[in-house]
C-alpha positions in Angstrom: -1.3 -1.8 34.7 -1.0 1.2 33.1 -3.3 2.1 30.0 -2.7 4.7 26.9 -4.6 6.0 24.5 -2.7 6.9 21.6 -3.8 11.2 20.9 -3.4 11.2 17.6 -5.5 8.3 16.7 -9.3 8.4 15.6 -11.3 9.6 12.6 -10.3 12.0 9.7 -11.5 14.7 9.3 -13.6 13.5 6.1 -15.3 11.4 8.3 -15.9 13.7 10.8 -17.4 15.8 8.6 -19.5 13.1 6.8 -20.8 12.4 10.8 -21.2 15.8 11.7 -23.6 16.4 8.8 -25.9 13.2 9.6 -26.5 14.1 13.0 -27.2 17.6 12.3 -29.7 16.9 10.2 -31.1 14.2 12.6 -31.7 16.5 15.5 -34.6 18.0 14.3 -35.4 14.5 11.9 -36.1 11.1 13.2 -34.8 9.4 10.1 -32.0 10.4 7.5 -31.1 8.0 4.8 -27.5 7.3 3.7 -25.9 5.6 1.4 -24.2 3.0 2.3 -22.0 2.4 5.5 -21.1 6.3 7.0 -18.0 4.9 7.8 -16.2 1.0 8.4 -16.8 0.6 12.1 -19.9 -1.4 12.6 -20.0 -0.5 16.3 -20.0 3.5 15.0 -22.8 2.8 12.5 -25.0 0.9 14.8 -24.7 4.1 17.4 -26.1 6.2 14.1 -29.1 4.0 13.2 -29.9 4.5 16.7 -30.3 8.3 16.1 -32.7 7.0 12.5 -29.6 7.1 10.1 -30.8 4.3 7.8 -27.9 2.8 5.4 -29.4 1.9 2.1 -28.0 0.5 -0.9 -28.0 1.7 -4.4 -31.1 -0.6 -5.5 -32.9 0.9 -2.6 -32.4 4.4 -3.7 -33.3 3.6 -6.7 -36.8 3.2 -5.7 -37.0 6.9 -3.2 -38.6 9.7 -4.3 -38.6 13.2 -3.5 -36.8 12.8 0.1 -33.0 13.3 1.6 -29.5 11.1 1.4 -26.4 11.8 2.3 -22.9 10.9 0.5 -20.8 9.8 2.7 -17.1 10.9 2.7 -15.9 7.9 0.6 -18.0 9.7 -2.6 -20.2 8.8 -5.7 -19.6 8.6 -9.4 -21.6 10.8 -11.5 -24.5 7.6 -12.2 -26.2 8.7 -8.6 -26.1 11.7 -8.9 -27.9 11.7 -12.0 -29.9 9.2 -10.4 -30.6 10.9 -7.6 -31.7 14.3 -10.0 -34.8 11.4 -11.6 -36.2 11.4 -8.8 -35.8 15.0 -6.8 -33.5 13.0 -4.3 -31.8 15.7 -1.9 -28.3 14.8 -1.8 -26.7 15.9 1.7 -23.3 15.7 0.0 -20.5 14.6 2.3 -17.4 13.5 0.4 -14.4 14.4 1.7 -13.2 17.3 0.5 -9.4 14.9 -0.7 -12.0 12.9 -2.4 -13.5 15.5 -4.3 -10.0 16.7 -5.2 -9.0 13.1 -6.8 -12.6 12.2 -8.7 -11.3 15.6 -10.6 -8.2 15.6 -11.6 -9.0 11.4 -12.3 -12.3 13.1 -14.5 -9.2 15.0 -16.4 -6.5 12.1 -16.6 -9.6 10.8 -18.3 -10.7 13.3 -21.3 -7.2 13.2 -22.2 -6.7 9.7 -22.3 -9.5 9.6 -24.7 -7.8 12.1 -27.5 -4.4 9.9 -27.5 -6.1 6.7 -27.1 -4.4 6.4 -23.9 -5.8 4.5 -20.5 -6.8 6.0 -16.5 -5.1 3.8 -13.8 -6.4 3.3 -10.7 -4.2 1.9 -7.6 -7.0 0.5 -4.6 -9.2 -1.8 -3.9 -11.9 -3.1 -6.2 -15.3 -2.6 -5.1 -14.5 -0.8 -2.3 -16.6 2.9 -2.4 -14.1 5.2 -3.2 -13.0 2.9 -5.6 -16.6 2.7 -7.3 -16.6 6.4 -7.2 -13.1 7.0 -9.2 -13.5 4.8 -11.5 -17.3 6.4 -12.0 -14.9 9.9 -13.8 -14.0 7.5 -16.3 -17.0 5.9 -17.0 -15.8 2.9 -15.8 -13.0 2.5 -17.7 -10.4 2.3 -16.0 -8.2 -0.5 -14.5 -8.0 -0.6 -11.2 -4.8 -2.3 -10.0 -5.0 -4.1 -6.2 -1.5 -5.7 -6.4 1.6 -5.4 -7.8 0.7 -9.0 -10.0 -2.9 -7.0 -11.0 0.3 -5.1 -13.2 1.0 -7.0 -16.0 -2.8 -5.6 -18.0 -1.7 -2.8 -18.4 -0.9 -2.1 -21.6 2.8 0.0 -21.5 3.1 1.2 -24.8 -0.2 3.5 -24.6 0.1 6.9 -22.7 -1.2 6.5 -19.1 -2.7 8.8 -16.3 -2.5 6.7 -13.2 -4.0 7.4 -9.3 -4.0 6.2 -6.2 -7.1 5.2 -3.4 -6.4 7.9 -0.5 -5.8 5.1 1.4 -4.0 2.8 -0.5 -0.1 1.9 1.1 2.0 4.6 0.5 5.6 1.7 -0.5 3.8 -0.3 -2.5 1.9 2.3 -4.5 5.6 3.6 -4.9 6.8 0.1 -5.6 4.2 -0.1 -8.4 4.8 3.5 -10.2 8.6 2.6 -10.6 7.9 -0.5 -12.1 4.8 1.4 -14.3 7.8 3.5 -15.2 10.5 1.5 -16.1 8.0 -0.9 -18.2 6.7 2.3 -19.8 10.1 3.2 -20.7 11.3 -0.2 -22.5 8.4 0.8 -25.1 9.2 4.8 -25.2 6.5 5.6 -23.6 6.7 9.2 -23.0 3.4 9.9 -22.9 3.2 8.6 -19.1 2.0 10.6 -15.6 1.7 9.6 -12.1 0.0 11.4 -9.6 0.7 11.7 -5.3 -2.7 11.0 -3.6 -2.9 8.4 -0.7 -4.2 11.1 1.9 -2.3 13.3 3.8 -3.3 12.2 7.3 -2.8 8.0 6.6 0.7 8.3 5.7 1.5 10.7 8.2 0.0 7.9 10.7 1.8 5.5 9.8 4.8 7.4 11.7 3.0 8.8 14.8 1.5 4.7 14.8 4.8 3.0 14.9 6.1 5.7 17.5 3.2 4.7 19.9 3.3 0.9 18.7 7.3 1.0 20.0 6.6 3.0 23.9 3.8 0.8 25.1 4.7 -2.7 25.7 1.0 -4.7 23.7 -1.0 -2.6 21.6 -4.8 -3.4 20.8 -5.4 -1.7 17.6 -9.6 -0.9 17.7 -10.8 -0.9 14.2 -13.5 -2.4 11.9 -12.8 -5.5 10.1 -13.9 -4.2 7.0 -12.1 -1.0 7.4 -8.9 -0.4 3.9 -7.3 2.4 6.2 -7.3 -0.3 9.9 -5.3 -3.5 8.3 -3.1 -1.2 6.2 -2.3 0.3 10.3 -2.3 -3.1 11.2 0.6 -4.4 9.3 3.1 -1.3 9.5 1.9 -1.7 14.1 2.4 -5.2 14.1 6.3 -4.4 12.1 6.8 -2.7 15.0 4.9 -5.0 17.8 4.5 -8.2 16.6 1.6 -8.9 19.8 -0.3 -6.4 18.3 -4.0 -7.3 19.0 -6.5 -6.0 16.3 -10.3 -6.4 17.7 -13.3 -4.2 16.8 -14.4 -3.9 20.0 -14.9 -5.0 24.0 -16.2 -8.1 23.8 -12.9 -9.8 21.5 -10.8 -8.8 24.4 -9.2 -12.1 26.4 -7.6 -11.2 30.1 -5.3 -14.3 29.9 -3.8 -12.0 26.7 -2.4 -9.3 29.1 -1.0 -11.5 32.1 2.4 -10.3 33.5 2.2 -6.8 30.7 2.9 -3.7 32.0 2.1 -1.2 29.7 -0.8 -1.3 27.2 -1.5 0.7 24.0 -4.8 2.0 22.2 -4.9 3.0 18.9 -7.0 2.5 15.6 -7.7 3.5 12.1 -9.3 6.5 10.9 -12.6 4.9 10.5 -12.2 4.4 13.9 -14.5 6.2 17.3 -12.6 8.0 19.7 -15.1 6.5 22.1 -15.4 3.4 21.0 -11.2 3.9 22.0 -12.1 4.8 25.6 -14.4 2.0 25.7 -11.7 -0.2 25.1 -9.1 1.2 27.8 -12.1 1.6 30.5 -12.3 -2.3 30.0 -9.0 -2.8 30.3 -8.9 -0.4 33.3 -11.7 -2.7 35.0 -10.7 -6.5 34.1 -6.9 -6.3 34.4 
Protein backbone atom coordinates (compact mmCIF):
# COMPACT_ATOMS: atom_id res chain seq x y z
CA UNK A 1 0.00 0.00 0.00
CA UNK A 2 1.22 3.46 -0.90
CA UNK A 3 0.95 6.23 1.72
CA UNK A 4 1.08 9.85 0.58
CA UNK A 5 1.25 12.90 2.86
CA UNK A 6 -0.41 16.08 1.54
CA UNK A 7 2.44 18.56 0.93
CA UNK A 8 0.03 21.51 1.28
CA UNK A 9 -1.39 20.47 4.66
CA UNK A 10 -0.26 21.71 8.05
CA UNK A 11 -0.07 24.85 10.12
CA UNK A 12 -1.08 28.18 8.66
CA UNK A 13 1.42 31.03 8.97
CA UNK A 14 -0.36 32.51 12.00
CA UNK A 15 -0.05 29.30 14.00
CA UNK A 16 3.56 28.80 12.86
CA UNK A 17 4.44 32.27 14.17
CA UNK A 18 2.67 31.70 17.51
CA UNK A 19 4.44 28.39 18.11
CA UNK A 20 7.78 29.91 17.10
CA UNK A 21 7.23 32.72 19.62
CA UNK A 22 6.45 30.20 22.35
CA UNK A 23 9.48 28.04 21.60
CA UNK A 24 11.74 31.08 21.40
CA UNK A 25 10.80 32.22 24.90
CA UNK A 26 10.87 28.69 26.31
CA UNK A 27 14.43 28.25 25.04
CA UNK A 28 15.58 30.64 27.77
CA UNK A 29 12.85 30.08 30.35
CA UNK A 30 11.41 27.03 32.06
CA UNK A 31 7.82 28.26 31.88
CA UNK A 32 5.58 30.47 29.80
CA UNK A 33 1.88 31.04 30.28
CA UNK A 34 -0.48 30.85 27.30
CA UNK A 35 -4.05 32.15 27.46
CA UNK A 36 -6.01 29.20 26.07
CA UNK A 37 -4.70 26.38 23.88
CA UNK A 38 -2.09 27.76 21.51
CA UNK A 39 -3.65 25.66 18.73
CA UNK A 40 -6.71 23.42 18.58
CA UNK A 41 -4.69 20.23 18.53
CA UNK A 42 -4.16 18.26 21.73
CA UNK A 43 -1.01 16.50 20.53
CA UNK A 44 0.76 19.78 19.78
CA UNK A 45 -0.46 21.34 23.04
CA UNK A 46 0.97 18.37 24.95
CA UNK A 47 4.30 18.65 23.10
CA UNK A 48 4.66 22.30 24.07
CA UNK A 49 3.45 21.65 27.61
CA UNK A 50 6.40 19.28 28.03
CA UNK A 51 8.65 22.21 27.12
CA UNK A 52 7.07 24.43 29.81
CA UNK A 53 4.10 26.09 28.11
CA UNK A 54 1.30 26.31 30.66
CA UNK A 55 -2.23 26.90 29.36
CA UNK A 56 -4.27 29.20 31.59
CA UNK A 57 -7.84 30.46 31.75
CA UNK A 58 -9.10 34.05 32.05
CA UNK A 59 -9.67 33.44 35.76
CA UNK A 60 -6.05 32.37 36.20
CA UNK A 61 -4.88 35.37 34.19
CA UNK A 62 -6.65 37.73 36.59
CA UNK A 63 -4.63 36.22 39.46
CA UNK A 64 -1.22 36.63 37.81
CA UNK A 65 1.12 39.60 38.30
CA UNK A 66 4.54 40.60 36.99
CA UNK A 67 4.95 37.73 34.53
CA UNK A 68 4.77 36.93 30.80
CA UNK A 69 1.73 35.60 28.95
CA UNK A 70 1.45 34.54 25.31
CA UNK A 71 -1.53 35.70 23.26
CA UNK A 72 -2.20 33.02 20.64
CA UNK A 73 -3.00 33.56 16.96
CA UNK A 74 -6.77 33.73 17.62
CA UNK A 75 -6.40 37.18 19.22
CA UNK A 76 -7.98 38.70 22.31
CA UNK A 77 -10.53 41.41 23.17
CA UNK A 78 -9.38 44.81 24.51
CA UNK A 79 -10.34 43.77 28.04
CA UNK A 80 -7.49 41.22 28.09
CA UNK A 81 -4.92 43.91 27.30
CA UNK A 82 -6.38 46.16 29.98
CA UNK A 83 -6.19 43.39 32.57
CA UNK A 84 -2.60 42.65 31.63
CA UNK A 85 -1.70 46.32 31.98
CA UNK A 86 -3.35 46.53 35.41
CA UNK A 87 -1.49 43.42 36.62
CA UNK A 88 1.87 44.39 35.10
CA UNK A 89 1.80 41.37 32.80
CA UNK A 90 4.04 41.45 29.74
CA UNK A 91 2.09 40.12 26.77
CA UNK A 92 3.84 38.24 23.98
CA UNK A 93 1.31 39.06 21.31
CA UNK A 94 1.19 36.38 18.60
CA UNK A 95 -2.18 37.44 17.19
CA UNK A 96 -2.34 36.45 13.52
CA UNK A 97 -1.91 39.57 11.32
CA UNK A 98 -5.05 38.61 9.40
CA UNK A 99 -7.07 38.39 12.62
CA UNK A 100 -5.56 41.65 13.85
CA UNK A 101 -6.57 43.42 10.62
CA UNK A 102 -10.10 42.03 11.00
CA UNK A 103 -10.29 43.30 14.58
CA UNK A 104 -9.42 46.80 13.35
CA UNK A 105 -12.04 46.61 10.59
CA UNK A 106 -14.71 45.58 13.04
CA UNK A 107 -13.75 48.34 15.45
CA UNK A 108 -14.06 50.88 12.66
CA UNK A 109 -17.43 49.47 11.63
CA UNK A 110 -18.63 49.54 15.21
CA UNK A 111 -17.71 53.21 15.59
CA UNK A 112 -19.66 53.96 12.38
CA UNK A 113 -22.71 52.02 13.56
CA UNK A 114 -22.80 53.80 16.91
CA UNK A 115 -23.49 57.04 15.04
CA UNK A 116 -26.48 55.65 13.15
CA UNK A 117 -28.04 53.19 15.62
CA UNK A 118 -26.67 50.44 13.38
CA UNK A 119 -25.49 46.93 14.11
CA UNK A 120 -22.40 44.79 13.65
CA UNK A 121 -22.98 41.18 12.61
CA UNK A 122 -20.27 38.52 12.85
CA UNK A 123 -20.63 35.18 11.10
CA UNK A 124 -18.79 32.82 13.41
CA UNK A 125 -18.85 30.10 16.02
CA UNK A 126 -20.29 31.34 19.30
CA UNK A 127 -17.75 31.00 22.11
CA UNK A 128 -14.80 30.52 19.73
CA UNK A 129 -11.64 32.29 20.88
CA UNK A 130 -11.35 34.38 17.71
CA UNK A 131 -15.00 35.41 17.86
CA UNK A 132 -14.63 36.49 21.49
CA UNK A 133 -11.77 38.73 20.42
CA UNK A 134 -13.73 40.12 17.47
CA UNK A 135 -16.83 40.80 19.55
CA UNK A 136 -14.66 42.61 22.06
CA UNK A 137 -14.00 45.26 19.42
CA UNK A 138 -17.72 46.13 19.61
CA UNK A 139 -17.80 46.21 23.40
CA UNK A 140 -19.49 42.81 23.12
CA UNK A 141 -22.54 44.18 21.33
CA UNK A 142 -22.17 42.37 17.99
CA UNK A 143 -24.77 39.87 16.84
CA UNK A 144 -23.08 36.49 16.37
CA UNK A 145 -24.57 34.42 13.56
CA UNK A 146 -23.58 30.74 13.51
CA UNK A 147 -25.93 29.50 10.78
CA UNK A 148 -28.68 30.66 8.44
CA UNK A 149 -31.42 30.23 11.04
CA UNK A 150 -29.72 32.81 13.28
CA UNK A 151 -30.27 35.42 10.55
CA UNK A 152 -33.81 35.87 11.88
CA UNK A 153 -32.28 37.83 14.77
CA UNK A 154 -31.06 40.62 12.46
CA UNK A 155 -32.99 43.88 12.31
CA UNK A 156 -33.04 44.45 8.54
CA UNK A 157 -34.34 47.99 8.87
CA UNK A 158 -31.20 49.23 10.63
CA UNK A 159 -27.76 50.04 9.15
CA UNK A 160 -25.51 47.01 9.15
CA UNK A 161 -21.86 45.95 8.83
CA UNK A 162 -21.21 42.22 8.47
CA UNK A 163 -17.95 40.30 8.87
CA UNK A 164 -16.89 36.66 9.12
CA UNK A 165 -14.62 34.76 11.45
CA UNK A 166 -11.51 34.01 9.39
CA UNK A 167 -11.99 30.22 9.39
CA UNK A 168 -15.68 30.04 8.50
CA UNK A 169 -17.22 28.22 5.54
CA UNK A 170 -16.83 30.44 2.47
CA UNK A 171 -19.90 29.09 0.70
CA UNK A 172 -22.16 29.48 3.74
CA UNK A 173 -20.96 33.04 4.25
CA UNK A 174 -21.78 33.87 0.64
CA UNK A 175 -25.29 32.46 1.11
CA UNK A 176 -25.75 34.49 4.28
CA UNK A 177 -24.63 37.68 2.55
CA UNK A 178 -27.14 37.11 -0.27
CA UNK A 179 -29.96 36.51 2.21
CA UNK A 180 -29.18 39.60 4.29
CA UNK A 181 -28.65 41.78 1.22
CA UNK A 182 -32.06 40.83 -0.22
CA UNK A 183 -33.91 41.38 3.03
CA UNK A 184 -32.29 44.77 3.55
CA UNK A 185 -33.26 45.78 -0.01
CA UNK A 186 -36.86 44.77 0.68
CA UNK A 187 -36.87 47.34 3.48
CA UNK A 188 -35.07 49.99 1.41
CA UNK A 189 -32.12 49.79 3.80
CA UNK A 190 -29.12 50.95 1.76
CA UNK A 191 -26.65 51.55 4.60
CA UNK A 192 -25.35 47.98 4.48
CA UNK A 193 -21.80 46.69 3.94
CA UNK A 194 -20.40 43.17 3.75
CA UNK A 195 -16.72 42.32 4.19
CA UNK A 196 -14.81 39.35 2.79
CA UNK A 197 -12.82 38.41 5.88
CA UNK A 198 -12.32 34.65 5.48
CA UNK A 199 -8.61 33.80 5.50
CA UNK A 200 -7.16 32.96 2.09
CA UNK A 201 -5.03 30.15 3.52
CA UNK A 202 -8.28 28.46 4.59
CA UNK A 203 -10.38 29.09 1.49
CA UNK A 204 -7.49 28.18 -0.86
CA UNK A 205 -7.00 24.94 1.01
CA UNK A 206 -10.37 23.67 -0.18
CA UNK A 207 -9.26 23.38 -3.81
CA UNK A 208 -5.91 21.85 -2.82
CA UNK A 209 -7.59 19.41 -0.47
CA UNK A 210 -10.26 18.26 -2.93
CA UNK A 211 -7.61 17.66 -5.58
CA UNK A 212 -5.55 15.64 -3.11
CA UNK A 213 -8.56 13.61 -1.96
CA UNK A 214 -9.39 12.75 -5.56
CA UNK A 215 -5.87 11.37 -6.10
CA UNK A 216 -6.10 8.63 -3.43
CA UNK A 217 -8.41 5.74 -2.50
CA UNK A 218 -8.86 6.66 1.16
CA UNK A 219 -8.15 9.91 3.01
CA UNK A 220 -7.01 10.00 6.62
CA UNK A 221 -7.78 13.51 7.86
CA UNK A 222 -5.79 14.39 10.99
CA UNK A 223 -7.16 17.16 13.20
CA UNK A 224 -8.12 18.16 16.70
CA UNK A 225 -11.79 17.51 17.46
CA UNK A 226 -12.37 21.13 18.48
CA UNK A 227 -10.78 22.71 15.41
CA UNK A 228 -13.34 24.77 13.43
CA UNK A 229 -11.01 24.73 10.44
CA UNK A 230 -10.64 20.97 10.72
CA UNK A 231 -14.40 20.39 10.70
CA UNK A 232 -14.80 22.73 7.72
CA UNK A 233 -12.07 21.11 5.62
CA UNK A 234 -13.15 17.57 6.51
CA UNK A 235 -16.64 18.32 5.19
CA UNK A 236 -15.12 19.09 1.79
CA UNK A 237 -12.95 16.01 2.03
CA UNK A 238 -16.02 13.81 2.57
CA UNK A 239 -17.70 15.30 -0.49
CA UNK A 240 -14.87 13.94 -2.64
CA UNK A 241 -14.14 10.73 -0.72
CA UNK A 242 -17.03 9.45 1.38
CA UNK A 243 -14.61 6.93 2.89
CA UNK A 244 -12.54 9.75 4.44
CA UNK A 245 -11.55 9.07 8.03
CA UNK A 246 -11.25 11.78 10.72
CA UNK A 247 -8.66 11.00 13.43
CA UNK A 248 -6.86 12.98 16.10
CA UNK A 249 -3.88 10.62 16.26
CA UNK A 250 -2.55 7.12 15.60
CA UNK A 251 -4.50 5.70 18.55
CA UNK A 252 -7.72 5.99 16.54
CA UNK A 253 -6.46 4.01 13.53
CA UNK A 254 -7.56 0.41 12.89
CA UNK A 255 -5.77 -1.89 10.38
CA UNK A 256 -9.06 -3.45 9.22
CA UNK A 257 -10.20 -0.12 7.81
CA UNK A 258 -7.52 -0.24 5.12
CA UNK A 259 -7.99 -3.79 3.81
CA UNK A 260 -7.70 -3.88 0.04
CA UNK A 261 -6.75 -0.19 -0.16
CA UNK A 262 -3.94 0.60 -2.61
CA UNK A 263 -3.34 4.32 -1.97
CA UNK A 264 -3.93 6.25 1.27
CA UNK A 265 -3.61 10.00 1.58
CA UNK A 266 -2.79 11.69 4.89
CA UNK A 267 -3.81 15.31 5.28
CA UNK A 268 -5.04 17.70 7.96
CA UNK A 269 -6.25 21.10 9.09
CA UNK A 270 -4.32 24.36 9.29
CA UNK A 271 -4.11 23.58 13.02
CA UNK A 272 -2.51 20.16 12.47
CA UNK A 273 1.27 19.87 12.95
CA UNK A 274 3.25 18.30 10.15
CA UNK A 275 5.01 15.96 12.56
CA UNK A 276 1.66 14.44 13.57
CA UNK A 277 0.67 13.72 9.97
CA UNK A 278 4.10 12.14 9.42
CA UNK A 279 3.52 10.03 12.54
CA UNK A 280 0.20 8.79 11.15
CA UNK A 281 1.85 8.01 7.81
CA UNK A 282 4.62 6.05 9.57
CA UNK A 283 2.00 4.00 11.48
CA UNK A 284 0.22 3.19 8.24
CA UNK A 285 3.45 2.09 6.59
CA UNK A 286 4.38 -0.12 9.53
CA UNK A 287 0.99 -1.65 10.26
CA UNK A 288 -0.85 -2.08 6.97
